[in-house]
Chimera marker file (.cmm) of the C-alpha trace (Angstrom):
<marker_set name="trace">
<marker id="1" x="92.315" y="109.664" z="85.327" r="1" g="1" b="0" radius="0.5"/>
<marker id="2" x="93.943" y="112.335" z="87.457" r="1" g="1" b="0" radius="0.5"/>
<marker id="3" x="97.526" y="113.507" z="87.557" r="1" g="1" b="0" radius="0.5"/>
<marker id="4" x="99.677" y="114.097" z="90.632" r="1" g="1" b="0" radius="0.5"/>
<marker id="5" x="103.079" y="115.362" z="89.594" r="1" g="1" b="0" radius="0.5"/>
<marker id="6" x="104.393" y="112.868" z="87.026" r="1" g="1" b="0" radius="0.5"/>
<marker id="7" x="102.298" y="109.978" z="88.314" r="1" g="1" b="0" radius="0.5"/>
<marker id="8" x="98.966" y="109.176" z="86.658" r="1" g="1" b="0" radius="0.5"/>
<marker id="9" x="96.261" y="107.605" z="88.801" r="1" g="1" b="0" radius="0.5"/>
<marker id="10" x="93.387" y="105.516" z="87.530" r="1" g="1" b="0" radius="0.5"/>
<marker id="11" x="90.888" y="103.233" z="89.205" r="1" g="1" b="0" radius="0.5"/>
<marker id="12" x="88.974" y="100.206" z="88.079" r="1" g="1" b="0" radius="0.5"/>
<marker id="13" x="86.784" y="98.800" z="90.817" r="1" g="1" b="0" radius="0.5"/>
<marker id="14" x="88.876" y="98.176" z="93.921" r="1" g="1" b="0" radius="0.5"/>
<marker id="15" x="92.187" y="98.420" z="92.027" r="1" g="1" b="0" radius="0.5"/>
<marker id="16" x="94.146" y="101.677" z="91.771" r="1" g="1" b="0" radius="0.5"/>
<marker id="17" x="96.872" y="101.966" z="89.137" r="1" g="1" b="0" radius="0.5"/>
<marker id="18" x="99.792" y="104.353" z="89.525" r="1" g="1" b="0" radius="0.5"/>
<marker id="19" x="101.533" y="104.954" z="86.210" r="1" g="1" b="0" radius="0.5"/>
<marker id="20" x="104.981" y="106.535" z="86.125" r="1" g="1" b="0" radius="0.5"/>
<marker id="21" x="104.501" y="108.961" z="83.258" r="1" g="1" b="0" radius="0.5"/>
<marker id="22" x="107.731" y="110.486" z="81.999" r="1" g="1" b="0" radius="0.5"/>
<marker id="23" x="107.922" y="108.800" z="78.588" r="1" g="1" b="0" radius="0.5"/>
<marker id="24" x="110.411" y="111.322" z="77.170" r="1" g="1" b="0" radius="0.5"/>
<marker id="25" x="112.755" y="110.400" z="80.050" r="1" g="1" b="0" radius="0.5"/>
<marker id="26" x="111.939" y="106.672" z="79.777" r="1" g="1" b="0" radius="0.5"/>
<marker id="27" x="109.992" y="106.964" z="83.054" r="1" g="1" b="0" radius="0.5"/>
<marker id="28" x="113.154" y="107.622" z="85.047" r="1" g="1" b="0" radius="0.5"/>
<marker id="29" x="112.628" y="108.511" z="88.674" r="1" g="1" b="0" radius="0.5"/>
<marker id="30" x="113.205" y="111.990" z="90.009" r="1" g="1" b="0" radius="0.5"/>
<marker id="31" x="111.996" y="113.926" z="93.046" r="1" g="1" b="0" radius="0.5"/>
<marker id="32" x="108.614" y="114.700" z="91.438" r="1" g="1" b="0" radius="0.5"/>
<marker id="33" x="107.942" y="111.022" z="90.719" r="1" g="1" b="0" radius="0.5"/>
<marker id="34" x="109.033" y="109.904" z="94.199" r="1" g="1" b="0" radius="0.5"/>
<marker id="35" x="106.851" y="112.614" z="95.770" r="1" g="1" b="0" radius="0.5"/>
<marker id="36" x="103.897" y="111.738" z="93.514" r="1" g="1" b="0" radius="0.5"/>
<marker id="37" x="104.115" y="108.015" z="94.276" r="1" g="1" b="0" radius="0.5"/>
<marker id="38" x="104.458" y="108.635" z="98.011" r="1" g="1" b="0" radius="0.5"/>
<marker id="39" x="101.529" y="111.070" z="98.075" r="1" g="1" b="0" radius="0.5"/>
<marker id="40" x="99.314" y="108.649" z="96.162" r="1" g="1" b="0" radius="0.5"/>
<marker id="41" x="100.190" y="105.772" z="98.494" r="1" g="1" b="0" radius="0.5"/>
<marker id="42" x="99.265" y="107.986" z="101.461" r="1" g="1" b="0" radius="0.5"/>
<marker id="43" x="95.836" y="108.701" z="99.933" r="1" g="1" b="0" radius="0.5"/>
<marker id="44" x="95.193" y="105.119" z="98.855" r="1" g="1" b="0" radius="0.5"/>
<marker id="45" x="96.237" y="103.708" z="102.240" r="1" g="1" b="0" radius="0.5"/>
<marker id="46" x="93.217" y="105.315" z="103.887" r="1" g="1" b="0" radius="0.5"/>
<marker id="47" x="90.766" y="104.687" z="101.034" r="1" g="1" b="0" radius="0.5"/>
<marker id="48" x="88.645" y="101.690" z="102.026" r="1" g="1" b="0" radius="0.5"/>
<marker id="49" x="87.352" y="101.326" z="98.455" r="1" g="1" b="0" radius="0.5"/>
<marker id="50" x="90.880" y="100.458" z="97.250" r="1" g="1" b="0" radius="0.5"/>
<marker id="51" x="91.952" y="96.879" z="97.909" r="1" g="1" b="0" radius="0.5"/>
<marker id="52" x="95.197" y="96.745" z="95.864" r="1" g="1" b="0" radius="0.5"/>
<marker id="53" x="97.570" y="99.012" z="93.947" r="1" g="1" b="0" radius="0.5"/>
<marker id="54" x="99.361" y="98.398" z="90.651" r="1" g="1" b="0" radius="0.5"/>
<marker id="55" x="102.514" y="100.342" z="89.759" r="1" g="1" b="0" radius="0.5"/>
<marker id="56" x="103.451" y="100.435" z="86.071" r="1" g="1" b="0" radius="0.5"/>
<marker id="57" x="105.193" y="102.628" z="83.510" r="1" g="1" b="0" radius="0.5"/>
<marker id="58" x="103.761" y="104.663" z="80.657" r="1" g="1" b="0" radius="0.5"/>
<marker id="59" x="104.211" y="103.502" z="77.077" r="1" g="1" b="0" radius="0.5"/>
<marker id="60" x="106.905" y="100.870" z="76.473" r="1" g="1" b="0" radius="0.5"/>
<marker id="61" x="109.228" y="101.280" z="79.490" r="1" g="1" b="0" radius="0.5"/>
<marker id="62" x="108.555" y="100.487" z="83.132" r="1" g="1" b="0" radius="0.5"/>
<marker id="63" x="111.406" y="102.601" z="84.529" r="1" g="1" b="0" radius="0.5"/>
<marker id="64" x="114.857" y="103.471" z="83.185" r="1" g="1" b="0" radius="0.5"/>
<marker id="65" x="116.216" y="103.997" z="86.705" r="1" g="1" b="0" radius="0.5"/>
<marker id="66" x="117.153" y="107.209" z="88.449" r="1" g="1" b="0" radius="0.5"/>
<marker id="67" x="117.054" y="110.350" z="86.346" r="1" g="1" b="0" radius="0.5"/>
<marker id="68" x="120.731" y="110.957" z="85.582" r="1" g="1" b="0" radius="0.5"/>
<marker id="69" x="120.098" y="114.683" z="85.142" r="1" g="1" b="0" radius="0.5"/>
<marker id="70" x="119.317" y="114.731" z="88.876" r="1" g="1" b="0" radius="0.5"/>
<marker id="71" x="122.393" y="112.753" z="89.997" r="1" g="1" b="0" radius="0.5"/>
<marker id="72" x="124.090" y="115.802" z="91.525" r="1" g="1" b="0" radius="0.5"/>
<marker id="73" x="120.932" y="116.572" z="93.497" r="1" g="1" b="0" radius="0.5"/>
<marker id="74" x="120.574" y="112.920" z="94.501" r="1" g="1" b="0" radius="0.5"/>
<marker id="75" x="124.208" y="112.719" z="95.607" r="1" g="1" b="0" radius="0.5"/>
<marker id="76" x="124.035" y="115.877" z="97.736" r="1" g="1" b="0" radius="0.5"/>
<marker id="77" x="120.520" y="115.369" z="99.107" r="1" g="1" b="0" radius="0.5"/>
<marker id="78" x="121.385" y="112.972" z="101.975" r="1" g="1" b="0" radius="0.5"/>
<marker id="79" x="124.240" y="115.244" z="103.057" r="1" g="1" b="0" radius="0.5"/>
<marker id="80" x="121.776" y="118.136" z="103.201" r="1" g="1" b="0" radius="0.5"/>
<marker id="81" x="119.220" y="116.084" z="105.125" r="1" g="1" b="0" radius="0.5"/>
<marker id="82" x="116.825" y="115.845" z="102.156" r="1" g="1" b="0" radius="0.5"/>
<marker id="83" x="115.752" y="112.209" z="101.929" r="1" g="1" b="0" radius="0.5"/>
<marker id="84" x="112.777" y="112.875" z="99.615" r="1" g="1" b="0" radius="0.5"/>
<marker id="85" x="115.018" y="113.510" z="96.598" r="1" g="1" b="0" radius="0.5"/>
<marker id="86" x="116.562" y="110.047" z="96.937" r="1" g="1" b="0" radius="0.5"/>
<marker id="87" x="113.233" y="108.205" z="97.185" r="1" g="1" b="0" radius="0.5"/>
<marker id="88" x="113.718" y="107.336" z="100.851" r="1" g="1" b="0" radius="0.5"/>
<marker id="89" x="110.261" y="108.611" z="101.860" r="1" g="1" b="0" radius="0.5"/>
<marker id="90" x="108.591" y="106.736" z="98.995" r="1" g="1" b="0" radius="0.5"/>
<marker id="91" x="110.295" y="103.426" z="99.816" r="1" g="1" b="0" radius="0.5"/>
<marker id="92" x="109.450" y="103.892" z="103.512" r="1" g="1" b="0" radius="0.5"/>
<marker id="93" x="105.775" y="104.459" z="102.588" r="1" g="1" b="0" radius="0.5"/>
<marker id="94" x="105.840" y="101.456" z="100.245" r="1" g="1" b="0" radius="0.5"/>
<marker id="95" x="107.276" y="99.254" z="103.003" r="1" g="1" b="0" radius="0.5"/>
<marker id="96" x="104.498" y="100.294" z="105.406" r="1" g="1" b="0" radius="0.5"/>
<marker id="97" x="101.685" y="100.123" z="102.835" r="1" g="1" b="0" radius="0.5"/>
<marker id="98" x="99.013" y="97.751" z="104.245" r="1" g="1" b="0" radius="0.5"/>
<marker id="99" x="97.487" y="96.637" z="100.933" r="1" g="1" b="0" radius="0.5"/>
<marker id="100" x="98.963" y="94.451" z="98.185" r="1" g="1" b="0" radius="0.5"/>
<marker id="101" x="101.181" y="96.317" z="95.717" r="1" g="1" b="0" radius="0.5"/>
<marker id="102" x="101.657" y="94.747" z="92.294" r="1" g="1" b="0" radius="0.5"/>
<marker id="103" x="104.375" y="95.824" z="89.875" r="1" g="1" b="0" radius="0.5"/>
<marker id="104" x="103.332" y="95.408" z="86.229" r="1" g="1" b="0" radius="0.5"/>
<marker id="105" x="106.533" y="95.445" z="84.202" r="1" g="1" b="0" radius="0.5"/>
<marker id="106" x="106.229" y="96.597" z="80.611" r="1" g="1" b="0" radius="0.5"/>
<marker id="107" x="109.615" y="96.874" z="78.900" r="1" g="1" b="0" radius="0.5"/>
<marker id="108" x="112.809" y="97.783" z="80.708" r="1" g="1" b="0" radius="0.5"/>
<marker id="109" x="113.255" y="98.005" z="84.476" r="1" g="1" b="0" radius="0.5"/>
<marker id="110" x="116.733" y="99.419" z="85.120" r="1" g="1" b="0" radius="0.5"/>
<marker id="111" x="118.569" y="100.124" z="88.385" r="1" g="1" b="0" radius="0.5"/>
<marker id="112" x="116.147" y="101.513" z="90.934" r="1" g="1" b="0" radius="0.5"/>
<marker id="113" x="113.369" y="100.425" z="88.550" r="1" g="1" b="0" radius="0.5"/>
<marker id="114" x="114.403" y="96.825" z="89.299" r="1" g="1" b="0" radius="0.5"/>
<marker id="115" x="115.000" y="97.571" z="92.985" r="1" g="1" b="0" radius="0.5"/>
<marker id="116" x="111.418" y="98.834" z="93.231" r="1" g="1" b="0" radius="0.5"/>
<marker id="117" x="110.130" y="95.391" z="92.244" r="1" g="1" b="0" radius="0.5"/>
<marker id="118" x="111.681" y="93.757" z="95.279" r="1" g="1" b="0" radius="0.5"/>
<marker id="119" x="109.614" y="95.987" z="97.546" r="1" g="1" b="0" radius="0.5"/>
<marker id="120" x="106.309" y="94.968" z="95.923" r="1" g="1" b="0" radius="0.5"/>
<marker id="121" x="104.129" y="92.023" z="96.936" r="1" g="1" b="0" radius="0.5"/>
<marker id="122" x="103.796" y="90.633" z="93.418" r="1" g="1" b="0" radius="0.5"/>
<marker id="123" x="105.658" y="91.282" z="90.173" r="1" g="1" b="0" radius="0.5"/>
<marker id="124" x="104.031" y="90.578" z="86.829" r="1" g="1" b="0" radius="0.5"/>
<marker id="125" x="106.412" y="90.782" z="83.876" r="1" g="1" b="0" radius="0.5"/>
<marker id="126" x="105.164" y="91.162" z="80.303" r="1" g="1" b="0" radius="0.5"/>
<marker id="127" x="106.845" y="89.250" z="77.469" r="1" g="1" b="0" radius="0.5"/>
<marker id="128" x="108.938" y="92.328" z="76.643" r="1" g="1" b="0" radius="0.5"/>
<marker id="129" x="110.197" y="92.875" z="80.213" r="1" g="1" b="0" radius="0.5"/>
<marker id="130" x="113.949" y="93.308" z="80.665" r="1" g="1" b="0" radius="0.5"/>
<marker id="131" x="115.773" y="93.741" z="83.947" r="1" g="1" b="0" radius="0.5"/>
<marker id="132" x="119.139" y="95.399" z="84.540" r="1" g="1" b="0" radius="0.5"/>
<marker id="133" x="121.061" y="96.502" z="87.609" r="1" g="1" b="0" radius="0.5"/>
<marker id="134" x="124.091" y="98.396" z="86.242" r="1" g="1" b="0" radius="0.5"/>
<marker id="135" x="125.258" y="99.781" z="89.583" r="1" g="1" b="0" radius="0.5"/>
<marker id="136" x="128.898" y="98.709" z="89.325" r="1" g="1" b="0" radius="0.5"/>
<marker id="137" x="129.181" y="99.878" z="85.708" r="1" g="1" b="0" radius="0.5"/>
<marker id="138" x="128.010" y="103.320" z="86.845" r="1" g="1" b="0" radius="0.5"/>
<marker id="139" x="130.197" y="103.371" z="89.962" r="1" g="1" b="0" radius="0.5"/>
<marker id="140" x="127.174" y="103.360" z="92.270" r="1" g="1" b="0" radius="0.5"/>
<marker id="141" x="126.217" y="101.192" z="95.211" r="1" g="1" b="0" radius="0.5"/>
<marker id="142" x="122.919" y="99.324" z="95.042" r="1" g="1" b="0" radius="0.5"/>
<marker id="143" x="120.145" y="101.174" z="96.838" r="1" g="1" b="0" radius="0.5"/>
<marker id="144" x="117.308" y="100.226" z="99.177" r="1" g="1" b="0" radius="0.5"/>
<marker id="145" x="118.693" y="96.804" z="100.135" r="1" g="1" b="0" radius="0.5"/>
<marker id="146" x="118.642" y="95.504" z="96.561" r="1" g="1" b="0" radius="0.5"/>
<marker id="147" x="121.877" y="93.537" z="97.008" r="1" g="1" b="0" radius="0.5"/>
<marker id="148" x="120.278" y="91.703" z="99.942" r="1" g="1" b="0" radius="0.5"/>
<marker id="149" x="116.808" y="91.365" z="98.422" r="1" g="1" b="0" radius="0.5"/>
<marker id="150" x="118.019" y="89.969" z="95.076" r="1" g="1" b="0" radius="0.5"/>
<marker id="151" x="119.806" y="87.153" z="96.876" r="1" g="1" b="0" radius="0.5"/>
<marker id="152" x="116.744" y="86.483" z="99.053" r="1" g="1" b="0" radius="0.5"/>
<marker id="153" x="114.287" y="86.416" z="96.163" r="1" g="1" b="0" radius="0.5"/>
<marker id="154" x="116.412" y="84.805" z="93.427" r="1" g="1" b="0" radius="0.5"/>
<marker id="155" x="118.793" y="82.764" z="95.523" r="1" g="1" b="0" radius="0.5"/>
<marker id="156" x="122.439" y="83.330" z="96.369" r="1" g="1" b="0" radius="0.5"/>
<marker id="157" x="123.874" y="81.649" z="93.300" r="1" g="1" b="0" radius="0.5"/>
<link id1="1" id2="2" r="1" g="1" b="0" radius="0.2"/>
<link id1="2" id2="3" r="1" g="1" b="0" radius="0.2"/>
<link id1="3" id2="4" r="1" g="1" b="0" radius="0.2"/>
<link id1="4" id2="5" r="1" g="1" b="0" radius="0.2"/>
<link id1="5" id2="6" r="1" g="1" b="0" radius="0.2"/>
<link id1="6" id2="7" r="1" g="1" b="0" radius="0.2"/>
<link id1="7" id2="8" r="1" g="1" b="0" radius="0.2"/>
<link id1="8" id2="9" r="1" g="1" b="0" radius="0.2"/>
<link id1="9" id2="10" r="1" g="1" b="0" radius="0.2"/>
<link id1="10" id2="11" r="1" g="1" b="0" radius="0.2"/>
<link id1="11" id2="12" r="1" g="1" b="0" radius="0.2"/>
<link id1="12" id2="13" r="1" g="1" b="0" radius="0.2"/>
<link id1="13" id2="14" r="1" g="1" b="0" radius="0.2"/>
<link id1="14" id2="15" r="1" g="1" b="0" radius="0.2"/>
<link id1="15" id2="16" r="1" g="1" b="0" radius="0.2"/>
<link id1="16" id2="17" r="1" g="1" b="0" radius="0.2"/>
<link id1="17" id2="18" r="1" g="1" b="0" radius="0.2"/>
<link id1="18" id2="19" r="1" g="1" b="0" radius="0.2"/>
<link id1="19" id2="20" r="1" g="1" b="0" radius="0.2"/>
<link id1="20" id2="21" r="1" g="1" b="0" radius="0.2"/>
<link id1="21" id2="22" r="1" g="1" b="0" radius="0.2"/>
<link id1="22" id2="23" r="1" g="1" b="0" radius="0.2"/>
<link id1="23" id2="24" r="1" g="1" b="0" radius="0.2"/>
<link id1="24" id2="25" r="1" g="1" b="0" radius="0.2"/>
<link id1="25" id2="26" r="1" g="1" b="0" radius="0.2"/>
<link id1="26" id2="27" r="1" g="1" b="0" radius="0.2"/>
<link id1="27" id2="28" r="1" g="1" b="0" radius="0.2"/>
<link id1="28" id2="29" r="1" g="1" b="0" radius="0.2"/>
<link id1="29" id2="30" r="1" g="1" b="0" radius="0.2"/>
<link id1="30" id2="31" r="1" g="1" b="0" radius="0.2"/>
<link id1="31" id2="32" r="1" g="1" b="0" radius="0.2"/>
<link id1="32" id2="33" r="1" g="1" b="0" radius="0.2"/>
<link id1="33" id2="34" r="1" g="1" b="0" radius="0.2"/>
<link id1="34" id2="35" r="1" g="1" b="0" radius="0.2"/>
<link id1="35" id2="36" r="1" g="1" b="0" radius="0.2"/>
<link id1="36" id2="37" r="1" g="1" b="0" radius="0.2"/>
<link id1="37" id2="38" r="1" g="1" b="0" radius="0.2"/>
<link id1="38" id2="39" r="1" g="1" b="0" radius="0.2"/>
<link id1="39" id2="40" r="1" g="1" b="0" radius="0.2"/>
<link id1="40" id2="41" r="1" g="1" b="0" radius="0.2"/>
<link id1="41" id2="42" r="1" g="1" b="0" radius="0.2"/>
<link id1="42" id2="43" r="1" g="1" b="0" radius="0.2"/>
<link id1="43" id2="44" r="1" g="1" b="0" radius="0.2"/>
<link id1="44" id2="45" r="1" g="1" b="0" radius="0.2"/>
<link id1="45" id2="46" r="1" g="1" b="0" radius="0.2"/>
<link id1="46" id2="47" r="1" g="1" b="0" radius="0.2"/>
<link id1="47" id2="48" r="1" g="1" b="0" radius="0.2"/>
<link id1="48" id2="49" r="1" g="1" b="0" radius="0.2"/>
<link id1="49" id2="50" r="1" g="1" b="0" radius="0.2"/>
<link id1="50" id2="51" r="1" g="1" b="0" radius="0.2"/>
<link id1="51" id2="52" r="1" g="1" b="0" radius="0.2"/>
<link id1="52" id2="53" r="1" g="1" b="0" radius="0.2"/>
<link id1="53" id2="54" r="1" g="1" b="0" radius="0.2"/>
<link id1="54" id2="55" r="1" g="1" b="0" radius="0.2"/>
<link id1="55" id2="56" r="1" g="1" b="0" radius="0.2"/>
<link id1="56" id2="57" r="1" g="1" b="0" radius="0.2"/>
<link id1="57" id2="58" r="1" g="1" b="0" radius="0.2"/>
<link id1="58" id2="59" r="1" g="1" b="0" radius="0.2"/>
<link id1="59" id2="60" r="1" g="1" b="0" radius="0.2"/>
<link id1="60" id2="61" r="1" g="1" b="0" radius="0.2"/>
<link id1="61" id2="62" r="1" g="1" b="0" radius="0.2"/>
<link id1="62" id2="63" r="1" g="1" b="0" radius="0.2"/>
<link id1="63" id2="64" r="1" g="1" b="0" radius="0.2"/>
<link id1="64" id2="65" r="1" g="1" b="0" radius="0.2"/>
<link id1="65" id2="66" r="1" g="1" b="0" radius="0.2"/>
<link id1="66" id2="67" r="1" g="1" b="0" radius="0.2"/>
<link id1="67" id2="68" r="1" g="1" b="0" radius="0.2"/>
<link id1="68" id2="69" r="1" g="1" b="0" radius="0.2"/>
<link id1="69" id2="70" r="1" g="1" b="0" radius="0.2"/>
<link id1="70" id2="71" r="1" g="1" b="0" radius="0.2"/>
<link id1="71" id2="72" r="1" g="1" b="0" radius="0.2"/>
<link id1="72" id2="73" r="1" g="1" b="0" radius="0.2"/>
<link id1="73" id2="74" r="1" g="1" b="0" radius="0.2"/>
<link id1="74" id2="75" r="1" g="1" b="0" radius="0.2"/>
<link id1="75" id2="76" r="1" g="1" b="0" radius="0.2"/>
<link id1="76" id2="77" r="1" g="1" b="0" radius="0.2"/>
<link id1="77" id2="78" r="1" g="1" b="0" radius="0.2"/>
<link id1="78" id2="79" r="1" g="1" b="0" radius="0.2"/>
<link id1="79" id2="80" r="1" g="1" b="0" radius="0.2"/>
<link id1="80" id2="81" r="1" g="1" b="0" radius="0.2"/>
<link id1="81" id2="82" r="1" g="1" b="0" radius="0.2"/>
<link id1="82" id2="83" r="1" g="1" b="0" radius="0.2"/>
<link id1="83" id2="84" r="1" g="1" b="0" radius="0.2"/>
<link id1="84" id2="85" r="1" g="1" b="0" radius="0.2"/>
<link id1="85" id2="86" r="1" g="1" b="0" radius="0.2"/>
<link id1="86" id2="87" r="1" g="1" b="0" radius="0.2"/>
<link id1="87" id2="88" r="1" g="1" b="0" radius="0.2"/>
<link id1="88" id2="89" r="1" g="1" b="0" radius="0.2"/>
<link id1="89" id2="90" r="1" g="1" b="0" radius="0.2"/>
<link id1="90" id2="91" r="1" g="1" b="0" radius="0.2"/>
<link id1="91" id2="92" r="1" g="1" b="0" radius="0.2"/>
<link id1="92" id2="93" r="1" g="1" b="0" radius="0.2"/>
<link id1="93" id2="94" r="1" g="1" b="0" radius="0.2"/>
<link id1="94" id2="95" r="1" g="1" b="0" radius="0.2"/>
<link id1="95" id2="96" r="1" g="1" b="0" radius="0.2"/>
<link id1="96" id2="97" r="1" g="1" b="0" radius="0.2"/>
<link id1="97" id2="98" r="1" g="1" b="0" radius="0.2"/>
<link id1="98" id2="99" r="1" g="1" b="0" radius="0.2"/>
<link id1="99" id2="100" r="1" g="1" b="0" radius="0.2"/>
<link id1="100" id2="101" r="1" g="1" b="0" radius="0.2"/>
<link id1="101" id2="102" r="1" g="1" b="0" radius="0.2"/>
<link id1="102" id2="103" r="1" g="1" b="0" radius="0.2"/>
<link id1="103" id2="104" r="1" g="1" b="0" radius="0.2"/>
<link id1="104" id2="105" r="1" g="1" b="0" radius="0.2"/>
<link id1="105" id2="106" r="1" g="1" b="0" radius="0.2"/>
<link id1="106" id2="107" r="1" g="1" b="0" radius="0.2"/>
<link id1="107" id2="108" r="1" g="1" b="0" radius="0.2"/>
<link id1="108" id2="109" r="1" g="1" b="0" radius="0.2"/>
<link id1="109" id2="110" r="1" g="1" b="0" radius="0.2"/>
<link id1="110" id2="111" r="1" g="1" b="0" radius="0.2"/>
<link id1="111" id2="112" r="1" g="1" b="0" radius="0.2"/>
<link id1="112" id2="113" r="1" g="1" b="0" radius="0.2"/>
<link id1="113" id2="114" r="1" g="1" b="0" radius="0.2"/>
<link id1="114" id2="115" r="1" g="1" b="0" radius="0.2"/>
<link id1="115" id2="116" r="1" g="1" b="0" radius="0.2"/>
<link id1="116" id2="117" r="1" g="1" b="0" radius="0.2"/>
<link id1="117" id2="118" r="1" g="1" b="0" radius="0.2"/>
<link id1="118" id2="119" r="1" g="1" b="0" radius="0.2"/>
<link id1="119" id2="120" r="1" g="1" b="0" radius="0.2"/>
<link id1="120" id2="121" r="1" g="1" b="0" radius="0.2"/>
<link id1="121" id2="122" r="1" g="1" b="0" radius="0.2"/>
<link id1="122" id2="123" r="1" g="1" b="0" radius="0.2"/>
<link id1="123" id2="124" r="1" g="1" b="0" radius="0.2"/>
<link id1="124" id2="125" r="1" g="1" b="0" radius="0.2"/>
<link id1="125" id2="126" r="1" g="1" b="0" radius="0.2"/>
<link id1="126" id2="127" r="1" g="1" b="0" radius="0.2"/>
<link id1="127" id2="128" r="1" g="1" b="0" radius="0.2"/>
<link id1="128" id2="129" r="1" g="1" b="0" radius="0.2"/>
<link id1="129" id2="130" r="1" g="1" b="0" radius="0.2"/>
<link id1="130" id2="131" r="1" g="1" b="0" radius="0.2"/>
<link id1="131" id2="132" r="1" g="1" b="0" radius="0.2"/>
<link id1="132" id2="133" r="1" g="1" b="0" radius="0.2"/>
<link id1="133" id2="134" r="1" g="1" b="0" radius="0.2"/>
<link id1="134" id2="135" r="1" g="1" b="0" radius="0.2"/>
<link id1="135" id2="136" r="1" g="1" b="0" radius="0.2"/>
<link id1="136" id2="137" r="1" g="1" b="0" radius="0.2"/>
<link id1="137" id2="138" r="1" g="1" b="0" radius="0.2"/>
<link id1="138" id2="139" r="1" g="1" b="0" radius="0.2"/>
<link id1="139" id2="140" r="1" g="1" b="0" radius="0.2"/>
<link id1="140" id2="141" r="1" g="1" b="0" radius="0.2"/>
<link id1="141" id2="142" r="1" g="1" b="0" radius="0.2"/>
<link id1="142" id2="143" r="1" g="1" b="0" radius="0.2"/>
<link id1="143" id2="144" r="1" g="1" b="0" radius="0.2"/>
<link id1="144" id2="145" r="1" g="1" b="0" radius="0.2"/>
<link id1="145" id2="146" r="1" g="1" b="0" radius="0.2"/>
<link id1="146" id2="147" r="1" g="1" b="0" radius="0.2"/>
<link id1="147" id2="148" r="1" g="1" b="0" radius="0.2"/>
<link id1="148" id2="149" r="1" g="1" b="0" radius="0.2"/>
<link id1="149" id2="150" r="1" g="1" b="0" radius="0.2"/>
<link id1="150" id2="151" r="1" g="1" b="0" radius="0.2"/>
<link id1="151" id2="152" r="1" g="1" b="0" radius="0.2"/>
<link id1="152" id2="153" r="1" g="1" b="0" radius="0.2"/>
<link id1="153" id2="154" r="1" g="1" b="0" radius="0.2"/>
<link id1="154" id2="155" r="1" g="1" b="0" radius="0.2"/>
<link id1="155" id2="156" r="1" g="1" b="0" radius="0.2"/>
<link id1="156" id2="157" r="1" g="1" b="0" radius="0.2"/>
</marker_set>
């Protein structure tokens, strides 16, 4: 197992697993995680030995959403032309990734942690999986087309 930023990478046969590993922060996403995930997807895209990728979270949480300690950075980043801090580059790489991406949900998937699932090819939820999109409670707008994708995948009603 190797580590790139706060993303652990392991391989078993033709399957690569990317594990978001910030257990003290409930695997919340920050610039380092976005950069680590994007960099790993770039490497795995060109690796012919890898046929599929699994994204999961360390310990008992998939992803608690965006790291609230980075909210000021995330809010200012687009105004400063820095899309990497907001995850834009990662989601763009995920959308172009030519191999199947499977989300393995262990525990909570909150906010952007739930949005991430809608950009994967398959979502596998463990018995303890919980999903939450508290955007309006936090005064935020849903990101990365989640308001559109939820309706497409779950139905309008």
